[in-house]
N, C-alpha and C positions, 0 to 999 in steps of 0.2 A: 420348560418350553422356550425355544429360541425366539428372541424378539426380532421382528422384521421391521426395518425402517426404510421408508421412502424419503430419500434426500432429493429435494427439488431445487435444481440449480447446481451447475458444475464449475462455478468460479472457485476461487481459493477457499472461500468460506464453506461451500458445499463439499469440495474435495477433502478439506481437513476434517470436516464432520464425518464423511464417509470412511476415511482412513481410521479415525479414532474409533468409530463404531465397530469396524471390522476387527481392529486390534483387540477390542473387548468382547468379541464373540457374537456380535449381532450379525444378522443377515441383512445385506444392503442392496437396495435398488436405487440407482442414481439416474435421475432424469435431467435432461438438458434440452431446452427449446432449440438452441442453435445446433448447427451441424458439427460443432467442435466444442471441446471443453476449454476451460480457462477463463471465460468471461473477459474482463478488462485486463487480464494478466496472461497474455498468450503470445506465441510467436507465429509468424506466417511468412510465406515467400512473397517478396515484392519484385515484380517483373521489371519495374523501372530501374531499380538498383541492381537487379540480378543477385539478390542476396536475401537471406532470411532475417527479418527484423522483428522487434518486439512491438506490441501495441503501445507501449510507453516505456521510457527509461525509468527503472525503479531501483532505488538504492535502499538497502536494509542495513541495519547496524548490528554489530557483533553482540550487542546486549539484547537483541530481539529473541528472547528465549523460545517463544512458541514457534517462531519461524525456523530456528535452527533445529529444534526438536522434530518438527515436521519433515524437514529435509533429511534428517537422519532416519526417520521412520520409513521414508519411501526410498531410501538408498541413494540420495542425491546430495549428501553433505558436501562432497568435493566440487559441486557445481557452483557454489558461492565462493568467490575469491575477492581478495583485496590486499591492501598493503599489510605487511607484517606488523607494523606499528600504527597507532591511531594518529594518522597525519592527514591534514587537509590543506592542500596547496590552493592558493588563490591568485588571481590576476585582476588588477584594477584596469579595466579597458580604457578609462579616461586618462589615467596618468602612466599606464604601463608598469606600475609598481607590482612586484611579485613578492609573496611571502608564503610561508608554510607554518601552520599552527600544528605543534607537536605535543599532544597530550601525554601525560605520564602514564605508564602502564598500570601502576597500582592505584589503590583507592585514594591515596593522598595526592592532591593536585599540585605537585611540586612544579609543574610546568608554568604555573602563573608567576613564579618567582624567577623564571629564566627569560631574559629579554630575547633570546634567540628561539624560544619555543612559543611564547605567548603572542597575542595579537600586537602588531606594531603600534607604538604610541599609546600603549596601555600600561598601567601599573597594577600590582597585586590588589590594591584596594578597589579598583574598578570592578572586579569580579564579584564583589559583595552585592552588586546590583541584582544578582539572581536570587538573593535570599528572600525578598518579599514574595517572589513568585511561588516559593514553597509553601506559603501560607495563604494562597489565593482563595478568595471567597467565591461561592457559586454565583454565576450570573455576571461576573466581571471580566473585562477584557484584559489583555496583557498590558496595554497602555494605562489602564486604571490601577495596575498592580505594581509595575516596576518601571524603572527608567528605560526609555526607548530611544536614546540618542547617544552620540559619542562613538569613538573608534571601536569599542568592543561590540556595540550593537551593529554598527554599519559593516564591520569587517568579519564578523563571525556569527553572532546570534541571529541577526535578521536573515541572512542567506540560508542558514541551517534550518531555522524555524519555518521559513517560507517553503523550503523543500518538503518538510514533513507535514505542514498544516495546509498548504495549497491555498491559503488566503493571506492577505496582508497581516503580518504577525501582530502589529499593534492592535488590530481589531479582533484578533482571535481569542478564543476562550482561554482564560488564564488557567483554568483547571486542567484542560487537555494539555496545554503547554507544560504545566508543572509535572504532569504524569510522565511526559516524554523525558524531561530533564532528570527526574528521579531514576528512571530506568537506564539512562545513558550517562550523561555527564557526571552525575553524583555516584554512579556505580563504578567509576574509575575508567581510565583510558581504554582498557581492554574490552569494555562494553561499547566503545565508540568507534571501532574500526569500520569504515565504510565498505560494504560488500556489494558486489554485483554478480549477476548470473553470467558466467563466462561464455556459455554456449546458448544463451537466450533463456527467456522465462519458461518456455515450453519444456526445455531439458531440465530445468531446475525445480519446477513446481508442478507441472501438469502431466507430462508423459510418464514419468516414473510412478506417479500416484495411480494413473489409470492401469498401468501394468500390474501394480501391486494389488489393486482392487480386483482385477480380472483373475489374477492368479489365486486370490482368496475366495473366488466364487461369487463376487458381486455381479449383478446385472447392470449393465451400462446402456442406457437408452438415449442416444442422441436424436435430435429432431423430435423430442417428446415434449410438447408444449402443454402446460397445465392451464386449462380454461376455467375451471370452477372447483371450489372445495365445498362439499356437502357436509353440513354440520347436523348432527343428530339432535332432534328437539329435546331439550330438558336434561340431557345427561352429560353435557360438557365435554363432548369428544367429536372428533372428525369421523364421519361415517363413510365417506367415499371421496375419491379424487377423480375428476372428469378431465381426461386429457383429450387432445384433438382426435386421437385415433383409438382410444379405449377408455373404459370406465373401470376403476378399481375399487372394490368394496374392502374396507378395512376391518379386519378381525380384532378381537380384544388385545391380541399381542402385537398389533401393528401400530406404528406411529409415523409421524411426518416431521421432518426438519425442512422448513421453508427457507432456502438460502438464495433468494433472488433480490434484485434491486428494489428499492422502496416503491418506485412507480409501478412495479409489477405486483408487489405484495399487497399494497393497499386495496386494490379492487377485489382481491381474493379473500381478505380477512376483514370482517366487519369491525368498524371502530378502531382500526389500527392507526396509531399516530406514527409519524415519521418526519424526518427533516424535509423542509420545503425549499431550501436554498442550496444551490450547487455551485461548484467552482470548476473552471476549465483548465486543461493543460494543453500545451503545444509541444510537439517533439519534431525536430528537424534532423533527418538522417542524410549523411553524405557518403557516397561510395569513394572513400579515400583512406589509404593505408596510413595509420598514425605515425608521425615521425618518431624515431628512436628516442627513448627517454621521456616521452610524454606520459604523465601519470594517468592511471585509469579513470580517475575522477578529478576534475578541477573546478573550483568555484569561480564564477565570473561576475564581477561587480560593475555597475554603472553602464550597463548595456541592455539589450533585449534578451540575449542569452543569459542563462543563470548557472547552469551546470553543464560541463563538457565531459562526455563519456568517450573513452577511446577503447575500441575493440578491434579484433582482427578484421582488416579490410573496411573499417567503418569509423567515422566520427559522428557522434550524435549529440544533440543539444536538447535540453529540457527548459521550458518556460512554465513556471507555476503561476496560478492565478491569471490565466491567459485570456480572460474575457475581452480585454482591449484589442486582442489580435484576431478575434473570430471573423471580422469582416475584411481583414487585410488580405489582398491577393497572395496566394501561396508563393508565387515566383518572387514577389517583392520581399516577403518574409524570409525566404531562403537566401536571397541576396544579402539582406541585412545581417542575418545570422552568420553567413559564411564570412563576411568581412570581419566580424568579431572573432570567429574561430581562427581565421588567418592571422589576426593580430595576436591572439593569445598563444597560438602554437608556432608562430614565426613561419608562416606558410605564404606562398605567393597568392595574391588576390585573384588573379586570373590564370587560367580559365577556372570557372567554378565547376566543381565535379558534379556528377549526377546526384540529384537530391530527391527527397521525398518528405512531404509535410504530413504529419498525422495529428489531427485535432480531435480532442474529446471534450465536447461542451459540458458534459455532466460527469467529469472524471471522478469527483469526490463530492460528498456533501460538504457544505461550507462549515468549517470548524469555528463557528461563531457562538457566543454565549447563549443566544436565544435558540440556536439549533440543538445545542446539547440537551436541552430540556425536552426536545421532541423525539429523542431516540428511545425506542422501546426496549424492554428487557428481553431476556431469552425466553422466558415462559409466557404463555398466553393463557386466556381463561379456559381454553380447551386442553385437557390434560395430556392428549396425545399429539399436540401440535406445538413445536418450538421454532424459534426464529434464529437465524444466523446471518451475518453480513457485517461489513465494516461500518455500516450505518446504524447498527444496533448499539446498545449501551455498553461499549467495551471500555470506556474511560479514555480511549485513545482517539486521535483523529483517524481519518480513512486511510490507513496504511496497510501494507501487506501483513504486518504483525497483528493489527487489529482484526483483519479478515480471518486469519488463521486462528487467532485466539477465540474468536466468536464461534467458529465451527467446532473447535474442540470443547468449548464450554457447553454448547448445545448438546453434543453427543454425551458428555459426562452427566449433564443434568438429567437427560432422558434416562440413561442407564442406571442412574443412582436412585430413581424413583421406582416404587413397586410396580410390577407388571399387572395389568388389568386381568381379571379372571372372567370367565363366562358367567 
């Protein structure tokens, strides 16, 4: 008997779960409360800029195996692009200093012995500062685990960690940070190439997945909000799903993967623990053609802007851990950021091009030690209900890789357990 699975939530966690389920022969019904799929990872047309932009600037790394496997599965592997070599250009906005960190392609970190490849004003011994992080103890922060000062920290580790953790790296969970380091820096330079979606997040992660699911016979129901989960008394299973416009009774071969944000999941699932603290991001987009030779991604230090993304017809900036900017007028923020972009890219300060500010107050859960203990596992006490989402216990912070990995894990966990019988 074919298993039928209701995937609730069509963000990256839900989409990756649905794709994995379908690949393994399950029948899929995908529900999404919004009118479009993608969740926090989507593209949309912005009339002010006259262009399609992303809900946020997202960078993935070439060592993010789940992400790359997902894009291959949906036929979108060529949508992620980046430098051929693992290179990270930086600009210090305070001093106008520029440098590029060039990691070695292989497993051995030869780059730390090359003054032209490593971080300026560092020596090979400085990189031993990462070693204590690999033995991080649960519940401890990065600052409690490793040295968090000096040129290596200021000019490479802190900006990179801040982009991936979305909280001040010194305060972040050492365990989560160590997991990232193991899968990227320690995996060799070819696992560290920065990749971006060349035609937007929708083209890389969302639209191809929807086409694949539809072609495979999945039912996709947008505007389908789950209001209530009915749990059968005494037998440890979900009995029914009550949506805004219909009620669905679950048969023995039916199951549910709940792939929604924690604030949606908690009222639906009794006793569900979840992170309680969240971090903001700010993205500022400018309708401006990048100058020739500007790298696709540039790290910016000692300013408001942190990462500069160059795409066709657009320059975009990301600020991580942006809580301090939430009350700042958008025009003032855009002016501040444009002055920094102009300095970094050697552009005229005036006139400022058309701009758009996109704020997300709850972009990610806060990757802090106490929040790591609040993340639930994939399984629940109901045998036909599983959880997915970057806020579940993936071992990683709230990244694209974590979201996709959680969805694939939920699908595999469900399909690897015996099917219920009448």
